[in-house]
N, C-alpha and C positions, 0 to 999 in steps of 0.2 A: 301195346299202347292202343287205347280205345279211340274211336273217331272223334269224340268230343275233345279229348285232350289234344289230339293232332290238329283239329281245326283251330283251337285256341292258340296253339303254337304258331300256326301259319298266319293267323290274324295279327299276332304280336310281331312277327317278322315283317309283315307288310307295313304295319304302322311305323316300325323302327326305320324302314327305308323311305318313309314319307309317301307311301302309296295309299290310295283310298280304300277304306274298309267300312262296310255297312252291316247292320244286323241282318238285313235280308240276305246278303252274301254268305254270312256265317251260318245262318239257319238253313239256307238252301244247300250249301256244301255239306253240312252235317247230315241233312236228310238224304242226300244222294249217296253218301258213304254208308248210311245205315241200311240202304236198299241192297248194297253189295255185300255187307257183312253185318252180323248182329251187333247191336250196340249194348252189350251186356258186360258180364265179368270176363276178364282175360287172365286165366291162370289164378295166381294168388293176389293179383293186383286188385285193389278196391274199386268198386264201381265209380265211374266219373261221368256224370251227366252234364250236358251243356248247360251252364248257368243261364239264368235270365238276367236282363239288365235290372239294376236296382238303383233307386234314387232316394237319398236321405236329405232331410232338411238340415241346413247349417246356419240357422238364424244367428245374427242378422246379416250374414254375408250372402245368403242365397241357398243353393242346394248343390249336392254332388251326385253325379250319376256314374256308376261303375258298369262298364260294358261286359258282356259275357267273357271276352278274352282278357280283360284287365284284372290284375291282382289288386284286391282292395287296399292292402297296406301301401303299395306303390302309388295308387291313385290318391290316397289320403295325404301322403307326404308331398306329392305334387301339388295338391290343393293348398296345403299350408305354405308351400314355397311360392306359389302364384299369389296367394294373399299377401305374403311378406313383400313381394316385388311391388305390389300396389299400395304398400303402406298400411295394410290391415294386420291386426294382431290376432292370432288364434292360439288358444292354450292347448298344451299337450293333452290335458285331461279330456277336452272336448273331442280331440282326434281319437283318443283311446276308446271313448264311448261310441264314436262312429264305427271304428273297426269292429268292436264287439257286436254292433247292430248288424253289420254286413255278414260277419262270420257265423251268426246264428241262422242266417238265411241262405248261405251258399258256402261252398268249400273254399277255405283260405289256405294257401300254401304257407303264408307267413301269418302267424297268429299274434305277433307283437310288432310294434313300431320300433325303429332304430332308437338307440339310447342317445340322450344328450351327452356330449363329450366335452372334456376339458383337458388342456395341456399347459404345463408350466415349463418355460424354457429360460435360459440365461442369454441375454442379448449384450453383445459387446458394444460399448459406446466410444471406445478409444481410451477413456480415462478409467472407467470401472465397469464391471458387469452389473446389469440390472435384471430383475426378475420380471418376466412378462407372462400374463395369463391369456390363453386363447380359448374361447368357448365355441362350441359347434352344436347347434340345436338339432333335433332329430331329423328335420327336413333339409338341413343345410348341406350342400355338397362340400367335401373337405377343401377343395380348391378355393371355394368362396370364403370359407372361414380363414384360410391362410391369407387371402387378399385383404380381408378386413383387418387382420392383425398387422400386416405390412403397412397399410395406409395409416392405421392409428399410430404406429411407431414413428413413421415419417412426420406425421402431424405434431408429435410430441418432441420432435427435434433429434431423433435418433438418425445417425448417418444412413444414407440410402443403402449402401452396401450391406450394412448390418441388418437393416430392416428386411432387405431381400433375403438374406441368409436365414433370418428368423422365420420368414414366411415359408421358405423351402423346407425347413426343419419341421414346422408345424404340419405342413401338407404331408410330408413323409410319415409323420407320427399318426395322423388321422387315417391315411390311406392303408395303414396296416390292418385296420379293423372296419373300414367302411369302403363302399364302392366308389372308385374314382374313374376319371376319364369321360364324364358326361359333358364336360366343357360348358357347364352352366355358369361359370364365372366370367366368361368372355362376352364381348359385344360383337354381334354380327350384323352386316348390312348388305342387302342384295338390291342392285339397281335393276329395274324392269324396263324392257324396251318393246315397242310394238313391231309389227312386220315391216314397217317402213323406216325402222331405225330411229323412231321418235321416242323421246323419254316419256314413260307412262307412270312409273311408280318406284318408290324406294321402300322396301320392307326391312325395317330395322328391328333387331331383336336384342334387347338388353340382357344383362345378367339375370339369372333365375327364371327368365320367361320361356314359356313353351312355344316352339315354332308355330304350332297351329294358331295360338293366340296372336302371334306377330303377323302372320299372313292374313288372318281375318281383319286385324286392325288396319293393315295397309289398304285392303279393299274398302273398308268402312271410311277411311280417310279420303280415298279417292272419290267416293260418292259425295262426301261432305263438301268437297271443293268443286264439284260439278263434273268430274270425269267418271262416267258410268261404264263399267266393264260390259263387254258383250256377253250376256248370260249364257249363250250357247257354247262359248269357249271358256267361260270362267272356271269350270271344274278342271279342265286340262291345264289352264294357267296356274291355278292354285296347286295342282299336283306337281308341276315342274318346280315351283317355288319350294314346296315341302321337301322334295327330293334333295334340293340344294342344301337346305338347312339341316336335314336329317343326316347328311354326310358329315356334318360339322358339329352336331349336337344331338344328344339323345332325345328322341321323340316318343311321347307317351300316349298321345291321342291323335286321331285323324281330324281333318276339317269337319266342322259340324254340318249336319244335313239341313236342308231347308224344311221348314215346318209350316203347314197351312191348316188353319182351323176355321170353320164357319160356326159362328155363335149368334143366335137370334137374328139370323139373316145378314149379319155383318162379317166381313172377311178379315181374319188376322193372319198376316203373312210375315214370317221371320226368315230372312235369307241367311245363308251360312255366315255372312260377315256382320249381320245385324246384332246389336246388343238386345237380348230378350227383354230386359227391363224397360228400355226405351220404347220398344214396340208395344209391349203390354200397357205401358203408361198412356201412349197415344190412343190405343184401342179403348181403354177404360175412360179416358177423357172424352172420347166421342159420345159414349153413352151418357156420361155426366152432363155434357152440354145439351143433350136432348132431354134432360131431366128424367132419365131412365137409368140411374146409377146401378152398376153391377153390385151384387151382394159380395160379402167377404168369401162365402163358399164358392161363388162363381169365379171370382178372381183366383182363389186358391186352386180350383180345378183347372183353369186355363194356364196358370203358371206351371202346374205339375205336368200338363200335357206338352207344353213347350220344352220345359227343362228336362223332362225324362227322355225326350227324343235327342238330346244333345249330350255327347260324352263330356265328362269332367265337370268343372265348376261352372255353375250358371247363376249369374246375378239377376235375380228376378224382382218382381214387385214385393215390397215389404208388407208386413201386416198393418192393420189399423192400430194406431197407438194414440193414447190420450193421457193428459195430465190434468189434475185439478189445481187451478190457480186460486188460492185462498182469497175470498172476498169478491171474486169476479165470476168464476164458473169453470166449466171444463173446456179444454181445447182438444179437439179430436182431429187427428190427421189421417186422412184416408190414404190408401196405398199409392194413388197417383198424385198426391199432393206433397209439397215440401214443408217440413216442420217449421222452418223459419217464416215461411209465408203465412202459415196458419196462425202463428203467434203474432205476426204483424196485424193480421185481420182482427184477432182477439183484442189487441191493444186499441185499435181504432174503434171497435164497438164499445169498449170500456170507456173511452174518452167521451163518446157521444152520450153514454148513459151516466156520465158524471162519476165514474168509478176510477179509482187509482190503481195502476199496475206499476210496480217498481221494477227497476232494471234487474235487481237481484232475482225477482220472480221470473222474469223473462229468461234470464241466463240459466237458472236452474231448470226451468221447464224445457228449454232446448237441450240441455245436457241429458235430462231424463229420456226425452224422445230419441235422441241420437244414440243412447245406450241400448235401445231396443230395435233400431233400424238404421240403415245407411242415411246419412244426410249430405246432400250436395253443398249446402250453404251452412256455414258454422257461425254466422252472425245474424242477429235480429236487427232489421233496419230501424225499428222503433227505438232501439237503445242508443243510436248514434246521436252525438251532439253537433257534428258538422257533416255535411255531404260534399263529396267531390264529384263533379261531372267528368266524363272520360271521353273527350274527343280523341280520335285516333292520332298517335304520334305526339302526344303532349304529356308523356311520363305517367299516364294513368296506371299502367301495370306496375311501375316502380313504386308508386304511392300505395297501391294495393298490397304489394309484397311487404312494404315497410310497416304497414299498419295491421298486419295479421294478428298481432298480440294485444290489440286494444279494440274494445267494442264501441268506442266513442267516435270513431271515424269510419264512414261507410262510403266506398267507392261505387258509384252507380255504373250500370252497363253502358255500352256505347250508344244505345238508342234511348237512354233515359235522361230526363232533365230535372232540375230543381229550380225553384223560383226565388229562394232566399227569404220567403215570407215566414214560414213556420220555424225553420232552422237555418243557420248560416250555410250558405252555398258557395263553394269555391270552384274555380276552374283555372287551369294553367294556360297562359297566353304565350304563344310561340310565333315568332315572325313567320308569316304565311309562306315566304320563299324558302326559309329553312325547313319548315314543316313539309312543304311539297317535295323538296329534294329528299328528305328523310323517308317520306311515304313511297316515292318511286323506287328508292334503293331497297326499302323494305319489301316491296312486292317483287322487285327484280331478283332479290336474293332468296325468295321463297316464302315470304309471309311469316306468320307467327311460328316461332320455333323452327323455321325453315320447313313448315309442314306442307306448303304448297309446292315446294321444290320437287321436281320429278313426279308430280301427281297430275299431270295433264291440265293444270289450271290455265285457263286461256290468258289471263292477265300476265302471269309469270312467263308463259311461253312467248307472248307477244313482246314483252319488254326485253327478253334476253337478246343480247348482242346490240341493242340500240343505245345511243348516247342521249344525253339530256335534250339537246336542241332538236334532234330527230323526233323524240317522243313528244315534246311540246308543240311541234309543228303539225301533229296529227291528232287533233282533238276527237275526230270521228273514231279513230282507232282506240283512244282511251274510253270513249263512250261504249264502243262495241265490246271491248275485252275486259275492262277494268271497273265496270259499274261507276263510271265517272259522271255521266249524265250532265255534262257541261257545268260541273261544279254546282249543281242545283242544291240550294239549302233545304234538302228534303231527306227523309229517312231512307229513301231508296238508294241514294248516293252512298258509296262505300265510306265507312267512318274515317278512313285515313285521308280521303279526298273531300269529304263533306266540309263546307265552310263552317268555321267556328261560330259564325253568325246564327246558325240553326240552334245552337245550345243556349245562346244568351238573348236572342231577339225578344223584345217585349218586356224584359225585366233586368236590363243591364244595370240599372241603378241599385238593385237589391243584391247583386252578385259581388263576391270578393275575388279579385284577380291576383294570381301569382305570376310573376314574369319568369319565363323559362331561363334566361341567363343567370338570374340570381336565385334559382329554385332551391338549391341545396341550403342556402342560408335562411331564406324565408320559410321554407317548410320546417326546418329545425325549430324556428321560433314558434311557429303555429302549433306544432305537435307537443311542445314542452308541457302544457298542462295535463296532457293525457298519457304521455309515454316518454321515457327517457330517450335522449338522443342516441345512446348506445343500442337500445332495443329497437328503436323505430327509425334508424338512419336510412336514407335513401340508398339502395344498392346501386353499384356500378355494373352495368351490363357490358357485354362484349362490344368492342368498337364497331361502329356502323361503317361499312366499307362503301364509299361512294366512288371508288376509282373507275369501275366499269361504266358507271353513269356518266362520268366526265370524259371517258374515252382518251385519257392521257393528255387532254388539253383543257383543263378546268376553266381557265380564264376566258376561253372563247364563248362560254355559255352564259356569261353574266347578263348581257343585254337581252337575250331571249327569255331568260328566267324572270328578269325584272318586268319585261313587257307582258309576259304571260300572267304573272301575279296581279299586275294592275288591271288586266282585262278580266280575269275570272275571280280574283279575291280582293277587289278594291275595298269592300266593306270590312273585311278582316284586317286589311292594312290600316284602315282608319281606326278600328277598334284597338289594334295593338299600339298605335301611336298615341291614342288617348290615354292609355293606362300604363304603357311601358316606355314611351318615348320613341323618337325616330332612330332607326338603325339603318346601317348600310346594307345589311343582308345577313345571310347565315353566319352564326358565330359559334365559337367553341363553348361547350357546356361546362367542361371541367378544365381549369386553367392549365393543368399539366398533361392533358390528354395526348398532345403530340409536341411536347417541348423540343424534341429533337428533329421535328419535321423540317425539311429543307424548303426552299422557295418553290420547288415543283410539287410539293405535297399539300398544297392548299387549294381551296375551291375558288370560284369566281369572285367572292367577296372576302377572301383571305381566311376562310374557315378551314380547319384541317380536314383532309379527305378521309382520314381515319379518325372520326370524332367519337368520343365516349358519349353514349346516350343513356339516360336513366330509363 
């Protein structure tokens, strides 16, 4: 065995165990071995030189970098698997072309990708046997394919025992011809603690996800909510996390290295946990703001330097794309811009020039652009017939989810407003007391998708273990930890605490209000001209648990909550009463949310502690 092959095997073994591996380590180890023995032919074995890292473009998804110790076919299958986990589709033909490109430039132990597989089995339903077909794409782990079949059968009404048996049979069949045991079909979660036993983070790893992606995402999330890791110990922390995951799931790449580039006197720094695309976009935007936009070649060069330094899939800046809008002109979207924003700007210019742009033209233009590059927003704001403002904890996310299939309704961001002059503008009114309780429970339980939970977020940490009256008695604490700012009607106040007055002040007479208690019915009527109720019905979210907030004695907090709302949200109370009538306090959103709740399961105003919230 030659030194190059030996070093590659060692690097692969280290990655499999979750230990850090760098190109510098591999090259230095190989050079040291070659000083001790010649790196040439060994008997009849063919010469095997240490490969160089190679990066191939995979538009519009980004690029793929294969390290010297990685097998190209494995890396490509992992790339397709990671893309599938994020909802991206990649065709087998594209992956075959990528493998061919790599194998022309370096040695490949595997010259072909795994085959797509299919299995047909008989499933017993108790009455009669039915035939079920399971498919497994080239990138899919057999266990994952079996899980998909089992879930599909249960959804179709097959008894659970029969569905489980079918899944086991399919897994056994596929494992006869494919590699099993990667445990990519399971969900893993690791809680992180600091030296003082304080909660710091939770690294969750869903099915099909690579552990390195999960650890990087955890660090990225902690930075986003304000908890910044000590960079001197970050590498050791990430290594410990990787070792935990790699004992439970196959690891194919190490944590990405940090990349620093100086271009035209400006510094581009990408940490291991940063998303390259986001950092490149910020960097390019800085030059654009100075009216010194970077050229396409410069951006391409910068993207290559960043992504070629990071193993595996790298989502980077897309290329410049453009479409011709008949009768109006060309819409050009530069790499750091969003196609939907560009089309909104084009529409505004066309209106000022007296030109007509149809909804169909805007829709087709967005589809053409998004076929050539990634799009974060799939709706053009100009196509909307009505706007919804989105104050925190007023069902804005539920409305957004319900209207994904219609272009005629556009939900604005938390910090955006509409005045109802050019197009109808709507907002949901919720009793300020009910909204405040929901906001505090939301932050206490960890924020959006529980993302702040165990991420060192100061508001979440400060609220933990406190009941409602204790929290309301400490406005200074809310200001210090929760961006409360004494409920100031200002953008700096967190959107879940910001008075609704901020969204409507100055143009109340032009705004249409939907009352939260009757939201399901009123929204259904409003959406009817644009979308059927079955397609655009408001989803029910998980029940919001207010039990910790009430501390087992919900009725004791009523007076404190009422006084607090009248002190800090008096104008919101007046607004609510003008448009939705006087209420006693928080109320149940869905009539059957806690139909079986007993007397001890209600809040200070009789609302259920476990209340369904849209």
